[in-house]
N, C-alpha and C positions, 0 to 999 in steps of 0.2 A: 504494500500500500504506500502511496506517495502523493505529494502535492507539488505542483510545479508551475512554471511560467514559460512563455515562448515569445520573448521580446524580439523586435526588429524584423521578423520574418515576413509580416504582412504589410504594415504601414510604416515600417522603418523606425518605430519607437525604440530609442536606445535604453539600455539598462542603466540603473543608477542605484546608489546605496539605499535611497529612500524606498524605491520599489521593492528591493530585495528584503529590506526590513519589514515592509508590509506583508510580504509573502510569509516570513517567519511568524508574524503575528497571526495571520490567517491559520497557520498550522496549529498554533496554540489554542485558538478559538474553536477550531474543529475538534481537536482532541478533548477539550473541556465539554463541548456540547454533546458529543457522541460517545465519550468515554472510550475512545479508541486511540491507540498509539500510531503515529505516522513516522516510520523510521527514516524516510528519505524526503528531502526537499530539493528538487532539481531547479537550479537557478537559471537554466537556459542553455543556449548553444555557444558556439565559438565566440560570439560577440561579447560574452561576459569575461573571457580570459584576461583581457587587459586589467580589469578591476581586480581579478584574483591575484595577478602578479603585483599589483600595487597594495595588496592587503586591505582592500576596501570592500570585500565581500563579508557579510555577517557570518558569524561562526555557525549559525543554524543551517546554512546552505551546505549540503554535503554530497551533491550529485550534479553532474553537468552532462550535456549531450553534445559531444564534440565531433564535428565532421570536417568542415571547410578548413579550419586551422590545422587539423591533423594531416589532411591529405593534400592541401594546397599551400600551407604555410602563410595564409592570409591573416592579417590583423584587421578584423572587421570594424574596429573602433576608429582606427586612423586611416584605413583604406590602403595601407601599405603592406609590406612584408613583415611577418613576425620574426623576431630575433631567433637566429640559429635554426631556422626552418627552411627546408628545401621546397621550392615552388614548382619545379618541373618534374612532377612525379608521374603524371598521366599523359600519354600520347594516343591519338587516334590515327590509324592508318587505313586508308580507303583506296580501293583499286580503281584505276581508270578502265572503263569498259567500252568507251567510244570517244573518238576525237574527230571533230568536224569544223571546218571553217564556215561560219554562218554570218548572215547580216545581223548587225547589232539591233536593228529595228525589225521586229517580226512582221510578216505580211498577213493580211486578213483583218476582219473585224475583231476588236479586242473587247473582252468582258472580264468579269471576275473569274479567277481560277478557283479550284476547289477549296483553297485556304482562305478565300475571301479577299485576296490581293488583286489590285489592278496595276497594269504596267503603265508607267509614265514615260512618254517619249520626249527625249531632248532633241531639239531641232538640229544640233550639230552632229547627231548620230546617224542621220539619214545618209545612206551611201557607204557607211563604214561597215567593215567586217572584222571579226575577231575569231580566234581559235577557241572553240568551246570543248570542254571535256565533261563527260558524264561519269560520275562515280557511283559505286555500289552502296551508297548509304543515303538515307532520306529521313523524312519527318517521323517515320515509325521508329527510327533509331535515336535521332537527336535533332532539335531545332538548329538551323544554321547559325543563329546569333550566338550560340554557345560554343562555337568552334572557330579557330583562326588558322589559316594556312601558315606553316612555318616559312615557306617561300613567299616573301612579301610581294613578289611579282604576280602572284595569283590572286584573283578576286572571286569571292563567292557571289554568284548571281542569284540563285534561289534554290529551293528544293521542292520536289514532289514527295509523294508518300514513300517512295523507295529509291529515289535517285537524287543526287546533288549535282548542280551545274556549276562549273568553274570557268571563268574567263582566263585563258592562258595568255592573253595578249598576242604577241608575235611568237609565242612558244620559245622564248630564249633558253628555257631549260631543256629543250628537246624531249619533252615528255611524249611517251608512246602508250598505246593500249597495253595494259598489263602492269604498268608502273604503279607504285604505291605512293600516295600523297600523304604527307605527314601534317597533322594538325595539333596545335595546342588547344586545351580544353578549358572552358569556364566550369566552375564547380557544379552548376545545375546540369550542365551537359554530361559530366562524368556521372552524376547521380542517376540520370536516366539510363546511361549505357550500362552501369553496374547492375541495373535491374532488367536488362534486355536479354532475351534468349540468344541473341547473336553475339554476346560479349566475347566468346572464345576467339573470334577472328577479327573483332573490331577494335579492341583496346588492349594495350600492354602497359 
């Protein structure tokens, strides 16, 4: 049996000594009202760790739910890196299954795609072409905003349910079908992949 809080995850409310003291008081009130002992008070997630290091967490808090700081070395309070923590722990590798030179502006009548997105045309893009690569990963695996190509020359265009489209530009990296593209991950992206049935070939 436990009582806990989940600060920062939804509206970005940051933890404070006052909020954690309130949590400890709620624990005492519940124990008194129901004559039940509550052995654990969980003070929150990785965002509370800076307060813990500064000895600003009340003694009654005896449990934490740590993920992002542990696996990504992020200090969620400052927005930087946590001291003595490695940040490049997870990488995603996805295989190129097709490469084609295509017009930057698609032809035909444009409407919303299945994700509800609409394509906005920039006037300077008319007549331009680029080398596009299709990769074997898509929205079923990870939203594209949670992954960043290690090769800065590559640009993510968008993703469908099971494919990701990359703009290779002039393909200065000489990418070919069968090559693996390396991505850095954002925490929420790794969280989804770790719960994916395809994890064995997608992430290392």
